[in-house]
Each structure stands twice: as C-alpha cells, then as structure tokens.
C-alpha positions in Angstrom: -31.4 -32.1 -21.0 -30.9 -28.3 -20.6 -28.1 -26.6 -18.8 -28.0 -23.3 -17.0 -25.6 -21.1 -18.9 -25.5 -18.6 -16.1 -23.3 -20.5 -13.8 -21.3 -18.8 -10.9 -18.2 -19.0 -13.1 -19.9 -17.4 -16.1 -21.3 -14.6 -13.9 -17.9 -14.1 -12.4 -16.3 -14.0 -15.8 -19.0 -11.5 -17.0 -18.3 -9.2 -14.0 -14.5 -9.4 -14.5 -14.8 -8.8 -18.2 -16.9 -5.8 -17.6 -14.5 -4.1 -15.3 -11.3 -5.9 -16.1 -9.3 -8.0 -13.7 -6.4 -5.6 -13.5 -8.8 -2.7 -12.7 -10.4 -4.8 -9.9 -7.0 -5.5 -8.3 -6.0 -1.9 -8.7 -9.2 -0.7 -7.1 -8.6 -3.1 -4.2 -5.1 -1.7 -3.7 -6.5 1.8 -3.5 -9.0 0.7 -0.9 -6.3 -1.0 1.2 -4.2 2.2 1.0 -7.2 4.3 2.0 -7.9 2.0 5.0 -4.3 2.4 6.2 -4.4 6.2 5.9 -7.7 6.5 7.7 -6.3 4.2 10.4 -3.4 6.6 10.8 -5.8 9.5 11.0 -7.9 7.8 13.6 -4.7 7.1 15.7 -3.3 10.6 15.2 -6.5 12.3 16.3 -6.9 10.0 19.3 -10.1 8.6 17.8 -9.2 4.9 18.2 -11.2 4.7 21.4 -13.9 7.3 20.5 -16.5 4.6 20.0 -16.2 3.8 23.7 -14.3 0.6 23.1 -17.3 -0.8 21.1 -16.4 -3.1 18.2 -17.8 -3.5 15.6 -20.5 -1.1 16.9 -19.8 2.6 17.6 -21.5 4.9 20.2 -24.8 6.1 18.7 -27.8 5.2 16.6 -29.7 1.9 16.4 -27.6 -0.9 18.1 -24.8 1.7 18.5 -23.9 1.3 14.8 -23.2 4.9 14.1 -20.9 7.6 15.4 -22.1 10.1 18.0 -19.3 12.7 17.7 -16.6 13.9 15.3 -13.8 11.8 16.9 -16.0 8.7 16.8 -16.8 9.5 13.2 -13.1 9.2 12.3 -12.9 5.7 13.8 -16.3 4.7 12.3 -15.4 5.9 8.8 -12.1 4.0 9.1 -14.0 0.8 9.9 -16.6 1.5 7.1 -13.9 1.8 4.4 -12.0 -1.2 5.9 -15.2 -3.3 5.5 -15.3 -2.5 1.8 -11.6 -3.1 1.5 -12.1 -6.5 3.1 -14.9 -7.4 0.6 -12.7 -6.3 -2.3 -9.7 -8.3 -1.0 -11.9 -11.5 -0.8 -13.5 -10.8 -4.1 -10.3 -10.2 -6.0 -8.7 -13.3 -4.4 -11.6 -15.5 -5.3 -11.7 -14.1 -8.8 -8.0 -14.9 -9.3 -8.5 -18.4 -7.9 -11.5 -19.2 -10.2 -10.3 -17.6 -13.4 -7.9 -19.9 -15.3 -6.0 -17.2 -17.2 -4.8 -15.3 -14.1 -1.0 -15.6 -13.4 -0.6 -18.1 -10.6 1.9 -15.7 -8.9 -0.9 -13.1 -8.8 -3.3 -15.7 -7.4 -0.9 -16.7 -4.6 -0.3 -13.0 -3.6 -4.0 -12.3 -3.5 -5.0 -15.4 -1.6 -2.2 -14.7 0.9 -3.6 -11.2 1.3 -7.1 -12.7 1.9 -5.7 -15.1 4.5 -4.2 -12.2 6.4 -7.4 -10.2 6.4 -9.1 -12.1 9.3 -5.9 -11.6 11.3 -6.0 -7.9 10.5 -9.7 -7.7 11.5 -8.9 -9.4 14.8 -6.0 -7.0 15.4 -8.3 -4.1 14.6 -10.7 -5.3 17.3 -7.9 -5.6 19.8 -6.7 -2.1 19.2 -10.1 -0.9 20.4 -10.5 -3.3 23.3 -6.9 -3.3 24.6 -5.1 -0.4 22.8 -1.5 -1.5 23.5 1.5 -0.3 21.5 2.4 -3.9 20.5 -1.1 -4.5 19.1 -1.1 -1.2 17.3 2.2 -2.0 15.7 1.1 -5.5 14.6 -2.1 -4.0 13.2 -0.1 -1.4 11.2 2.5 -3.8 9.9 0.0 -6.5 8.9 -1.8 -3.7 6.9 1.5 -2.8 5.2 2.1 -6.5 4.3 -1.4 -6.8 2.8 -0.8 -3.5 0.9 2.6 -4.8 -0.4 1.1 -8.1 -1.5 -1.6 -6.3 -3.5 1.0 -3.7 -4.8 3.1 -6.5 -6.2 0.1 -8.2 -7.7 -1.1 -5.0 -9.3 2.3 -4.5 -10.9 2.2 -8.1 -12.2 -1.2 -7.7 -13.8 -0.1 -4.5 -15.6 3.5 -5.8 -16.2 3.1 -6.3 -20.0 2.1 -2.7 -20.5 4.9 -1.1 -18.4 8.1 -0.1 -20.0 11.5 1.4 -19.2 9.9 4.8 -19.2 7.7 3.8 -16.3 10.8 2.8 -14.4 12.3 6.2 -15.0 9.0 7.8 -13.9 8.8 5.8 -10.7 12.4 6.7 -9.8 11.6 10.4 -10.4 8.6 10.1 -8.2 10.8 8.6 -5.5 13.3 11.4 -5.8 10.5 14.0 -5.4 8.6 12.2 -2.6 11.5 11.4 -0.3 12.3 15.0 0.6 8.6 15.5 1.3 8.7 12.5 3.6 11.6 14.0 5.6 9.9 17.4 5.8 6.7 15.8 7.1 8.6 13.5 9.6 8.7 14.2 13.3 12.4 15.1 12.8 11.6 18.2 10.9 7.8 18.5 11.5 8.1 18.9 15.2 10.6 21.7 14.7 8.2 23.6 12.4 5.2 23.4 14.7 3.6 20.2 16.0 3.6 16.8 14.4 -0.1 17.2 13.6 -2.6 14.5 12.5 -2.6 16.1 9.0 1.2 15.9 8.8 1.2 12.3 10.0 -1.5 11.1 7.5 0.2 13.0 4.6 3.6 11.5 5.5 2.2 8.0 5.4 0.6 8.7 2.1 4.0 9.8 0.9 5.4 6.5 2.4 3.0 4.4 0.4 3.9 6.4 -2.7 7.6 5.7 -2.1 7.0 2.0 -1.6 4.9 1.9 -4.8 7.6 3.7 -6.8 10.3 1.4 -5.5 8.4 -1.7 -6.2 7.5 -0.6 -9.8 11.1 0.4 -10.4 12.5 -2.9 -9.1 10.0 -5.3 -10.8 9.8 -3.6 -14.2 13.5 -2.7 -14.1 14.5 -6.3 -13.6 12.6 -7.1 -16.8 13.6 -4.2 -18.9 17.3 -3.6 -17.8 20.3 -5.7 -17.1 23.7 -5.3 -15.5 24.6 -2.5 -13.1 21.5 -0.6 -13.9 19.4 -3.1 -11.9 21.5 -2.9 -8.7 20.0 0.3 -7.2 16.5 -0.8 -8.3 16.8 -4.0 -6.3 18.0 -2.1 -3.2 15.2 0.5 -3.3 12.3 -1.5 -1.8 14.2 -2.8 1.3 15.5 0.8 1.9 12.0 2.2 1.8 11.0 -0.3 4.5 14.0 0.7 6.6 13.0 4.4 6.2 9.4 3.6 7.1 10.4 1.5 10.1 12.9 4.0 11.6 10.8 7.0 10.5 7.8 5.6 12.4 9.9 5.6 15.6 11.7 8.9 14.9 9.7 10.8 17.6 12.5 9.3 19.7 15.5 11.7 19.3 18.0 8.8 19.4 16.6 7.6 16.0 16.6 11.0 14.2 20.2 10.6 12.8 19.6 6.9 11.7 16.4 8.0 10.0 18.2 10.9 8.1 21.0 8.5 7.1 18.6 5.9 5.8 16.7 8.6 3.9 19.9 9.9 2.4 21.0 6.4 1.3 17.6 5.9 -0.3 17.7 9.2 -2.1 21.2 8.3 -3.5 19.8 4.9 -4.6 16.9 6.6 -6.4 19.2 9.0 -8.2 21.7 6.3 -9.1 18.9 4.2 -10.5 17.6 7.1 -12.5 21.0 8.0 -13.9 21.9 4.4 -14.8 18.5 3.5 -16.4 17.8 6.7 -18.2 20.4 6.2 -20.9 19.1 2.7 -21.5 15.4 3.7 -21.7 15.4 4.8 -25.3 17.1 1.6 -26.6 14.9 -0.5 -24.5 11.7 1.1 -25.7 12.9 0.8 -29.3 13.6 -2.9 -28.8 10.1 -3.3 -27.3 8.5 -1.6 -30.3 10.3 -3.9 -32.7 9.3 -7.0 -30.8 5.6 -6.1 -31.0 
C-alpha cells in the first residue's frame, strides 16, 4: 500500500517552513494595521459611501466591482486590502491550529481573531448600508481588538528573541510618538489649520505604534524585569487605550482637557518605565548571555 506524502498537513508545514510562522503572523498584523488606517482614510475623506452604498461591489466596471471616481477608489482600496487581511487572518489561525509546535496561547489569540473577522465584515457592510455613528464605532473598535490580538500573538512568537534592550527601545518609541499624537490630535491640529484626513490617518498610525510599544514593553518587561521596574510597564497598555478612546472623541471641546491629562500621565509612565528599566538592562542582557 502506498501513501501520499503530500498531505494537507505536509503542504502546510512546507509553506510555513518556507516563510516562517512568526513572519506569517507579523505580516498578518501589518495587513490588519493597514486595513485600519485605510478605513480611517476612507472615513476622513468622506469616501465611505462613495460606492453608492454598494457592498461588496463598488460603482463602476463589470458587475460594479471597480471604483468609478477617486473617492470611491479610497473605499474600494480599503475593501481590497481588508480582503487580503481577512485571508491572512484565517490562514494564520488555521496554521496555528494545525501545527503542533505553536504555543497554544498564540493559537487561542489567532483563532479568536478569526472568529471576530466575520463580525467585522458584517459591521463593514453595515457602515456602507446604514452609516450610523454607533456602527462606525463598533466597526473601529472590533478592528482594534483584532489588531491587539494579533499584536500580542506576534510578540509571543518572537518572545524568545526579545531582550531588555527591546523594552528600552519600545519605551523610547513611546516617548517620541506620544507628543506626535498630541500634535496631530484635534486638540492641537484644529488650531494649526484643519483636522485634515492626512492628519487623522497619521495620528491613528501613531496610535497603533503607541499600542505596539506599550504591549512590547509590558510583555517582555514582565519576563525580563522584576519589582518596581514592572509597574509602569503594566500600566502603559491600558493608558494607551484611554488616550485612544478620549482622543478619538477630542473633537468635543469638553474632552480636550481629559485627553491632555491622559496623554501626560501616559508620557510620565513611559519615562518612569525607561528610567527604572534602563539601569537593569545591562545586567539582564548579561544574564541572558550566560544562560545561552
């Protein structure tokens, strides 16, 4: 009796071995981030309804599959990238499920992200067909949850290669990115000129960078440091979410002061984390080198 050695599992293993599972998860994270930013661009330019409330079609070409104007191109391109992000989410989750050597925590995160994807697709359809503030908010926050799940999974798959120096670097990125977030916010941006689509998309790009820096600092910091050094690292991710939540509403003048206070607290948290961990980084890296 002969057996087919090219089973689905062996082909999956071959593809993952070729690209590397950590790289597959990282690429999926990048696609999810790109989808979020393109969605922000579509909303900021008023392109969300440019496809004439058609979904998944647009407003031109065979079967209305293609964009007929520049505004509808923004919305169409957002959907186009989102489609590939969805395939990547499903593929990485299935790979994690089928491959026995993948950390079960990673598998759980990716499968949960896959389970949320149909919900996100349905909300995306509703933003076109109904376009209410509540649906837009749910669509955005579901995307942030999926991004966060893949962000944590990405850190986990690279965890063994990340050191105390990466924690320091992440905190430094947070310290640099946070003032940019404030400058690009409607609190300051509206005073400069107008809160333009470019400013909005850039600000959300900075927001995702802040979230990434905070998560890396917390997850790797918990593993590499102990004692009081860890306290600001644990506080950073929740504070980023607070800054994101209030900053998203900061077009309301009543929320300008709370936003600035939250940003200031987050900045102090990043600085405190950098000061407390920087002195420990050398000893921690030396210990890591001896343990190898």
